[in-house]
C-alpha positions as CSV (number, residue, x, y, z in Angstrom):
1,M,-8.1,-38.0,21.7
2,K,-6.4,-39.8,24.6
3,V,-5.7,-38.2,28.0
4,A,-3.2,-39.8,30.3
5,V,-4.0,-39.1,34.0
6,D,-1.5,-39.7,36.8
7,A,-3.9,-41.5,39.1
8,M,-1.3,-41.8,42.0
9,G,-0.4,-38.1,42.3
10,G,-2.1,-35.7,44.8
11,D,-3.3,-35.7,48.3
12,Y,-6.5,-37.7,47.6
13,A,-5.1,-40.2,45.1
14,P,-6.2,-42.6,43.7
15,D,-9.9,-42.4,44.7
16,E,-10.6,-38.7,43.9
17,I,-8.5,-38.9,40.8
18,V,-10.5,-41.9,39.6
19,L,-13.8,-40.4,40.5
20,G,-12.9,-37.2,38.6
21,A,-12.0,-39.3,35.6
22,L,-15.3,-41.2,35.7
23,Q,-17.2,-37.9,35.9
24,A,-15.4,-36.6,32.9
25,A,-16.0,-39.8,31.0
26,K,-19.7,-39.6,31.7
27,E,-19.8,-35.9,30.6
28,Y,-17.9,-36.6,27.4
29,T,-19.4,-40.0,26.7
30,K,-20.6,-39.0,23.3
31,E,-17.2,-37.6,22.3
32,D,-14.2,-39.3,20.9
33,L,-12.2,-39.2,24.2
34,E,-10.4,-41.9,26.0
35,I,-9.0,-41.5,29.6
36,V,-6.0,-43.5,30.5
37,L,-5.5,-43.9,34.3
38,V,-1.8,-44.4,35.0
39,G,-0.6,-46.0,38.2
40,D,-0.9,-49.1,40.4
41,Q,-3.4,-51.2,38.5
42,A,-4.8,-53.0,41.5
43,Q,-5.5,-49.8,43.5
44,I,-7.0,-48.1,40.5
45,T,-9.2,-51.0,39.5
46,Q,-10.4,-51.3,43.1
47,S,-11.3,-47.7,43.1
48,L,-13.1,-47.9,39.8
49,D,-15.1,-50.9,41.0
50,R,-16.4,-49.0,44.0
51,H,-18.1,-46.6,41.6
52,G,-20.1,-49.1,39.7
53,N,-20.0,-50.3,36.1
54,W,-17.0,-48.2,34.9
55,K,-16.3,-50.6,32.0
56,S,-19.1,-49.1,30.0
57,F,-17.1,-45.8,29.7
58,N,-14.0,-45.2,27.7
59,I,-11.5,-45.6,30.5
60,T,-8.4,-47.8,30.5
61,V,-5.7,-48.5,33.1
62,H,-2.0,-48.4,32.3
63,H,0.1,-49.9,35.1
64,A,3.0,-48.0,36.7
65,S,4.7,-49.6,39.7
66,E,6.2,-46.5,41.4
67,V,5.1,-43.1,42.8
68,I,7.1,-40.0,43.4
69,D,6.4,-38.6,46.9
70,M,6.2,-34.9,47.7
71,H,9.3,-34.9,49.8
72,E,11.6,-36.4,47.1
73,S,14.0,-34.3,45.1
74,P,12.0,-33.8,41.8
75,G,14.9,-34.2,39.3
76,A,16.6,-37.0,41.0
77,A,13.3,-38.9,41.6
78,V,12.3,-38.6,37.9
79,R,15.6,-39.9,36.8
80,K,15.6,-42.8,39.3
81,K,12.0,-43.9,39.2
82,K,11.5,-44.7,35.5
83,D,8.2,-46.5,36.3
84,A,6.7,-43.7,38.4
85,S,3.2,-42.8,37.4
86,V,4.0,-39.2,36.3
87,V,7.0,-40.4,34.3
88,V,5.0,-43.1,32.5
89,A,2.1,-40.7,31.8
90,T,4.6,-38.3,30.2
91,S,6.2,-41.1,28.2
92,L,2.8,-42.0,26.8
93,V,2.5,-38.5,25.4
94,K,6.1,-38.6,24.1
95,Q,5.4,-41.9,22.3
96,G,2.3,-40.5,20.7
97,R,0.1,-43.0,22.5
98,C,-1.7,-40.2,24.4
99,D,-2.2,-36.5,23.4
100,V,-1.9,-34.9,26.8
101,A,-0.9,-35.7,30.4
102,I,-2.5,-34.6,33.7
103,C,-0.7,-34.6,37.1
104,A,-1.9,-33.5,40.5
105,G,1.2,-34.7,42.4
106,S,4.4,-32.8,43.1
107,T,4.7,-29.8,40.9
108,G,8.4,-30.1,40.8
109,A,8.3,-33.7,39.8
110,A,5.7,-32.9,37.1
111,V,7.8,-30.1,35.6
112,A,10.9,-32.3,35.7
113,A,9.1,-35.2,34.1
114,A,7.7,-33.0,31.3
115,L,11.1,-31.3,30.7
116,L,13.0,-34.6,30.6
117,G,10.3,-36.6,28.9
118,L,9.0,-34.1,26.3
119,G,11.7,-31.5,25.9
120,R,11.3,-27.9,25.2
121,I,9.8,-26.1,22.2
122,K,12.5,-24.6,20.1
123,G,13.1,-21.1,21.2
124,I,11.8,-21.7,24.7
125,E,14.4,-21.9,27.4
126,R,12.2,-22.3,30.5
127,P,8.6,-23.6,30.6
128,A,6.0,-21.7,32.6
129,I,2.8,-22.7,34.4
130,A,-0.1,-20.6,33.1
131,T,-2.7,-20.4,35.9
132,P,-6.2,-18.8,35.2
133,M,-7.3,-16.5,38.0
134,P,-10.9,-15.1,38.2
135,N,-11.5,-11.4,37.9
136,L,-14.5,-9.0,37.7
137,T,-15.0,-9.5,34.0
138,G,-13.7,-13.1,33.4
139,T,-10.3,-14.6,33.7
140,T,-6.7,-13.4,33.9
141,V,-3.8,-15.8,33.0
142,L,-0.9,-15.6,35.4
143,L,2.5,-17.0,34.3
144,D,4.8,-18.1,35.5
145,S,3.1,-19.4,38.7
146,G,5.8,-21.7,39.9
147,A,7.8,-23.6,37.3
148,N,10.8,-21.3,37.2
149,V,11.5,-19.1,40.2
150,D,14.6,-17.4,38.7
151,S,13.8,-15.8,35.4
152,K,15.8,-13.7,33.0
153,P,14.1,-11.0,30.9
154,K,14.1,-13.2,27.8
155,H,12.2,-15.9,29.8
156,L,9.5,-13.3,30.6
157,V,9.3,-12.4,27.0
158,Q,8.7,-16.0,26.1
159,N,6.1,-16.2,28.8
160,A,4.2,-13.3,27.3
161,I,4.1,-15.0,23.9
162,M,2.9,-18.3,25.3
163,G,0.4,-16.7,27.7
164,A,-1.2,-14.7,24.9
165,I,-1.5,-17.8,22.8
166,Y,-3.3,-19.7,25.6
167,A,-5.6,-16.8,26.4
168,E,-6.6,-16.4,22.8
169,Y,-7.1,-20.0,21.7
170,V,-8.3,-21.7,24.9
171,L,-10.0,-18.8,26.9
172,N,-11.3,-17.3,23.6
173,I,-10.0,-13.8,24.4
174,P,-9.4,-12.0,21.1
175,R,-6.1,-10.0,21.1
176,P,-5.5,-10.5,24.8
177,R,-4.0,-7.6,26.8
178,V,-0.6,-8.6,28.2
179,G,1.0,-6.8,31.1
180,L,4.3,-7.0,33.0
181,L,3.7,-7.3,36.8
182,N,5.4,-4.4,38.6
183,I,5.1,-2.1,41.6
184,G,3.7,0.7,39.4
185,E,2.4,1.5,35.9
186,E,5.1,3.9,35.0
187,E,7.9,2.6,32.7
188,S,10.5,3.9,35.1
189,K,9.2,1.7,38.0
190,G,10.6,-1.7,39.1
191,N,13.7,-3.7,39.6
192,E,16.5,-4.5,37.1
193,Q,14.5,-7.4,35.7
194,A,11.5,-5.2,35.0
195,F,13.7,-2.5,33.4
196,A,15.3,-5.0,31.1
197,T,12.1,-6.8,30.2
198,Y,9.9,-3.8,29.4
199,P,11.6,-2.7,26.1
200,L,11.8,-6.3,24.9
201,L,8.1,-6.7,25.4
202,K,7.4,-3.5,23.5
203,Q,9.2,-4.9,20.5
204,L,6.9,-7.9,20.1
205,N,4.8,-8.1,17.0
206,T,2.5,-11.0,18.0
207,V,1.7,-9.7,21.6
208,N,-0.7,-6.9,22.6
209,F,1.6,-5.5,25.3
210,I,-0.1,-2.8,27.4
211,G,2.8,-2.0,29.8
212,N,3.3,-2.4,33.5
213,V,0.4,-3.6,35.6
214,E,0.0,-3.8,39.4
215,G,-1.3,-6.7,41.5
216,R,-4.7,-5.0,41.9
217,D,-5.2,-5.1,38.1
218,I,-5.5,-8.9,38.2
219,P,-8.8,-9.0,40.1
220,K,-10.1,-5.8,38.4
221,G,-9.8,-7.5,35.0
222,T,-7.9,-4.7,33.3
223,V,-5.4,-7.2,31.9
224,D,-5.8,-10.7,30.3
225,V,-2.3,-12.0,30.7
226,V,0.1,-11.1,33.6
227,V,3.8,-11.9,33.2
228,C,6.2,-12.4,36.1
229,D,8.7,-15.0,37.4
230,G,7.6,-18.1,39.2
231,F,8.7,-16.9,42.6
232,V,6.4,-13.8,42.5
233,G,3.7,-15.6,40.6
234,N,3.4,-18.4,43.1
235,I,3.0,-15.9,45.9
236,V,0.3,-14.0,44.0
237,L,-1.5,-17.2,43.3
238,K,-1.4,-18.5,46.9
239,L,-2.4,-15.1,48.2
240,G,-5.4,-15.0,45.8
241,E,-6.5,-18.5,46.9
242,G,-6.2,-17.7,50.6
243,L,-7.9,-14.3,50.3
244,A,-10.9,-15.8,48.3
245,S,-11.3,-18.5,51.0
246,A,-11.0,-16.0,53.8
247,I,-13.6,-13.6,52.3
248,L,-16.2,-16.5,51.9
249,Q,-15.5,-17.6,55.5
250,L,-16.0,-14.0,56.8
251,V,-19.3,-13.8,55.0
252,K,-20.5,-17.1,56.5
253,E,-19.4,-16.1,60.0
254,S,-21.0,-12.7,59.7
255,I,-24.4,-14.3,58.7
256,K,-24.2,-16.8,61.6
257,T,-23.6,-14.1,64.2
258,S,-26.2,-11.6,62.9
259,G,-29.7,-11.1,64.0
260,F,-32.9,-12.9,62.8
261,W,-33.8,-10.4,60.1
262,T,-30.3,-10.3,58.7
263,K,-30.3,-14.1,58.5
264,M,-33.7,-14.0,56.7
265,A,-32.4,-11.4,54.3
266,S,-29.3,-13.4,53.6
267,M,-31.5,-16.2,52.2
268,L,-32.3,-13.8,49.3
269,V,-28.7,-13.4,48.4
270,L,-27.7,-17.0,48.9
271,P,-27.8,-17.9,45.1
272,A,-25.5,-14.9,44.4
273,L,-23.1,-16.1,47.2
274,R,-23.1,-19.6,45.7
275,G,-22.2,-18.1,42.3
276,L,-19.4,-16.2,43.9
277,K,-18.1,-19.3,45.6
278,K,-18.1,-21.2,42.3
279,K,-16.2,-18.4,40.5
280,L,-13.5,-18.3,43.3
281,D,-13.2,-22.1,43.5
282,Y,-9.9,-23.3,41.9
283,A,-11.5,-26.6,41.2
284,E,-13.7,-25.0,38.6
285,Y,-10.6,-24.1,36.6
286,G,-9.3,-27.6,36.7
287,G,-5.6,-27.3,36.0
288,A,-2.9,-25.1,34.6
289,P,-1.0,-25.9,31.4
290,L,2.8,-26.2,31.5
291,L,3.6,-24.1,28.5
292,G,6.8,-24.4,26.6
293,V,7.3,-28.1,26.6
294,N,6.9,-30.1,23.4
295,G,3.6,-31.7,24.2
296,G,0.4,-31.3,26.2
297,F,0.9,-31.3,30.0
298,I,-1.6,-30.1,32.6
299,I,-0.7,-29.5,36.3
300,C,-3.4,-29.7,39.0
301,H,-3.5,-28.4,42.5
302,G,-2.0,-31.0,45.0
303,S,-5.3,-31.1,46.9
304,S,-7.5,-31.6,43.9
305,R,-10.6,-33.6,44.4
306,A,-12.9,-35.2,41.8
307,K,-14.4,-31.9,40.5
308,A,-10.9,-30.4,39.8
309,I,-9.8,-33.5,38.0
310,K,-12.9,-33.6,35.9
311,N,-12.3,-30.0,34.9
312,A,-8.6,-30.6,34.3
313,I,-9.6,-33.2,31.7
314,R,-11.8,-30.5,30.1
315,V,-8.8,-28.1,30.0
316,A,-6.6,-30.9,28.6
317,K,-9.3,-31.6,25.9
318,E,-9.5,-27.9,24.9
319,F,-5.8,-27.5,25.0
320,T,-5.4,-30.4,22.5
321,E,-8.3,-29.4,20.3
322,Q,-6.9,-25.9,19.9
323,D,-3.4,-27.2,19.1
324,V,-1.8,-24.7,21.5
325,V,1.7,-26.3,21.2
326,A,1.7,-25.7,17.4
327,H,0.6,-22.1,17.8
328,I,3.4,-21.4,20.4
329,R,5.9,-22.9,18.0
330,E,4.7,-20.6,15.2
331,N,4.7,-17.4,17.2
332,I,8.0,-18.1,18.9
333,A,9.6,-18.6,15.5
334,K,8.1,-15.3,14.4
335,E,9.6,-13.5,17.4
336,G,12.9,-15.5,17.4
337,V,15.2,-12.5,17.2
338,V,13.6,-10.8,20.2
339,T,13.5,-13.9,22.4
340,N,17.2,-14.6,21.9
341,E,18.3,-11.3,23.3
């Protein structure tokens, strides 16, 4: 298996990207996995050299002379900069030279590169980013979390099918519960989009649709896959990240300002707090797959450091091993009549 990593994308590229790739290479050293770092060869090689004898690991460098910056128009930049690292990484997947691509740079550029470079799976009109979010019992997949901010009901139906596939085959959730994000559980609640989407989801044969769910159902773990458009999904995702960080910070400040005995008692719960921090850390989840494109593509947080990149490579590996794209093709074909409405 070959994983193409855009080494120039993200706030801490290329050093943190390279370090994450090295950590993954060490962890999977006994497995048939090659990591291809795509970007400026000189910069990447210098970064690799700073971390010791990297040539003993299954890592190669594929030169790309251009980088797409965050401020650039995604579609225009992808079309103009043919040798940009994210474009080249995508083309390696398209050509069959790599199995999956990973990008931590501009999300817009990543989605544009994947759409233009890989195309869509037949029956999918808009791809979706499927982001895993921690809950009380495990993980809930949220999609779309930012690829498509204006969705029609048929797009949400396609998201439900793709999200269920990912939850089942990668997260190992048998017959995942799929819910439509709404302002209430009743079928009569919601806007025009929700009204039109609900009956379409009820018709699906390959999806375990449980009805409308509310935002609080995500952290409670009463649903495995939550479907919404990218505008709402991105807000939910960013709120969740910010809230998790704020809670951990409030706990730290409370301990610091407390009395002696409270501080002593807090030492007993320190392991539990560390476990909570790990569960709420987006870096532990690595990256989110862009579902619906005709190939493997993983999108990482723009501020990803080495740990997040290492885990993104794990996600890419699992995504490829489980042949998620093929399963999506199969289920979309089964539900073709519904998704075309």
